[in-house]
N, C-alpha and C positions, 0 to 999 in steps of 0.2 A: 569696505565693511564686510561684505560677503565672503571675500576671500579669507580675511583675518578669522571670522568665525568659523569657517570651514576648517582652517588650519588648527584653531582651538578644539574643535570637535575631534579632529584626527588625532591630536595630541592626546586627549582624553582617552580615545580609543586605544591608543598605543600603550598608555599607561596601564589601562585596566587589562589589556591583553597579556603585557609582560608580568603584572602582578598575579594574575590568573595562572599563567604558565609556571611561575615559580611556586605557586601554592600547590600545584598538582605534580610538581617534580619534573616539569619538562626542561628545566635549566640546569638540572643536575647532570653535568656531563658524565660522571662516573657511572651513574645508574643508566643514563641513555646508551653508553657504550657497551656496558654489560648487556643491556637489553636488545641491542643489535646483534651482538654475538649470539645470544640465546635464539634469535630468530633464524640466523644462519645455520644453527644446528637443526633447528625445526624443519627448515625448509630442505636441507641435505637429507633428513630422514624420510622426506616425502617421495624422493626419487629412488628408482623408477616408481611409477604407480603400479599397483598390483592388479594384474588382469583377472586373478582367481576371485577378486571380489565384485567383478562386474556383474554376473548374473543376479547376485543377492542386491546389489545396488539398483540395477535396472529395474527389477521388480517393485522395489521400494519407491523408485522415482515415479513409476505408474501410478502407485497409490498417492504420492504427494501431488501429482496433476489432478487426480479425481478430488482429492481435499481442496485443492485450489478452485477447481471448476465449480464444485457444488457450493463452496463458500462464496464464490463471487456471484453466483446466481442469487443465492440467499440474500446476500449484501444488497443487490441491485433491487430485488423485489421489495425490500424494506426501505431502501434509500430513496427511491423515487417518490413514493407517496409522501414520506417524511419530508422531503425536499420541498416538494409543492406546499405541504402544510407550513412549511417554515418561511414561507413568503407572505409578508404583510398584506399584499395585494390580493391574495387568494383566501385569507382566514379572517376570522373575526379578531378583534383587538385583544392581544395578550396571549394568543395562542403561539405565533411565531417565535417570541423570545424564549418561550418554555422548551418548545421543540428545539431550537437552537442550542439551548443549554444541555438538552438531552444527547444530541448529536455530539457535542463538545465532550461530555462526560464519557461517552462510549470510545471516542478515539483517544481520549487521554489515558485510559487503561491500556497497557501495553498487551500485544497480541498474546504473549506467553502466559500472561496472567488471566486472560480470557480462557486460554488453554487449560490451566491449572483448574479454574472453576469448573469447566465442563468435563474435565476428566474426573472431578469428584461427583459430577452430576450423572454421567453416561459411562462412567469406567474408562479404562485404557482402550486406545485404539482411535482409528480414524473418525469416527462419529463425532467425538469431542473436539477434534481438530477442525472439521468441516464447520460445525456450529460456531466455534470460536472465531474462525476466518470469517464466516458469514457476519457475525455482529461486528467485529472489528472493520469490516469493509463497509458496512452500513453507516458507521459513523463518518469515515472518509467521504464516501461517495455521497452521503448526505450534503455535507458542506460543499463539495465540488459541483453537485448538480444544482443546489439552489443559487450558488454564485453564477453559474452559467445561465440559469433561467432568468436571473435578475438582470443579466447582461444583454437580454434581447432588446432590440431596438424599440424605444418608447412609441415611436410613430406606429409601429406595427400593432402593438399593444392597444393604443388608443383607437385605431381603426377597427379592431375587432370589437371593442368595447361599445363603439358609436352605433353599432348594429344591434345592441341590446343582448349580447351574449352573456350567459351566466359565468360564474367563476370557473366551472368545470369545463365549460366550452372554451373559455379563454386559455386554459391549460391545454386542452386537446388540440385547439385549432391554431394557436399562436405560439405559446410558449415553447411546448415540447418539439414541433417541427422546426421552429427557428433555432433552438439549440441542439438539434439532433445530431449534428456532426461533432460537436464538443461533447455530448453525452457519450456517443459511441467511443471516442478517443479516450475519454477517462475510464470507461468500462474496460476497454482492452488493456489500458496501462494498469488498472487494478488487478487484472487477471494475471499478468506479467509479474506484478509486485507479489500477489499472493503465492505464485509458485516458489518465489524465493523464501517468503514468509513461512510458508507450509513446510519448507525444508528444515525449519528449526523446531517445529511443533512437537517432533519425536522427543526433544529434550525433556519434556514434561510428560511423556507418555501418551501423545495425542496422534500417533502415527506418522507415516512419512518416512522419508530418508534420513530425517534427523535422528531417529532411534538408533540407526546404524552408525551415523557420524559420531554420536555421543559414545557408543560403544567402542569404536575404533580409537577415540581419543584415550578413553579409560584404559584400554588395553595396549595403548602406545603404538597402535598400528597406524603410523601416519601415511605410509604408502597406499593402505586401503582408503584412508580418509581422502587422500588426494584423487584416488579414483572416483569416489563419490562427489568430490568438488567439480572434477572434469565432466562428469555426466551432468551435474546441475546446470554447469556453464553452457554445455552443448544444448540443453533443453531451453534454458533461457534465450540463447541466439536464435533458434529455431522458432520459438514463440514470438521473438521480435520481427523476424521476416514474415511470418503468418499475419501478425498484427498490422503491419505496414500494408500487406496486399488487402486485408479485409478493409482497412480504413479507406484505401484507394477504390475498392470495389463498391463500398456503400457510402461513398462521398455524396451526401444528399444535399440537393438544393432545396431551400424551404419554399413552399408555395407562394409566399408573399414576394419572394425575390425573382420568381420565374415570369 
């Protein structure tokens, strides 16, 4: 019976996938063939990368990293208290669902739309980008943080509660230390993600390397665009290595498990 039901659901999934693919044109072979040809032309125009764009792109990449760093810090400062307040075990009745809705709303709005909003508020430049990245990060980190905190071993939580600790002490001495490794991992991942996300903030005038990427696209300077992409890739790879080393260096053992 279970096998038959699984096959039925797989068939439904296949039908839904094929119907959706047809609806968005992925089964139009003529269109797909033409598109692949256009991609080939685009890729050919990107080679070789333009070294003359490297100084300009490198300076813009530094600004992108600054936007991502400041935005990640802002997001973390907002996300951790919101995550704690979004836990029913730490708040009064009704507060947690409201805060979870707020976090869901924040992360539902695309980062570029937040960028547009803060460009209107603060004007063109990296200030708008950093604030937009910060708010967007708060929505995602808030969810990730409260899920990690809720995953703390219930026996540890009960042990701390049994000695009469307050909710604040429960968070300080049990939840945060127990979830520290996961919180750090998510924080580092968010920084890496924000470097990539900040790269396109320039599309709406919020600073960073995206401003130049958009200009290169508009001017059909695909070789310079490829230079910008290579610089972005190099930075992301370096940050990945650094993040792995930081995680290894700060691999914390919780007090309860030691």
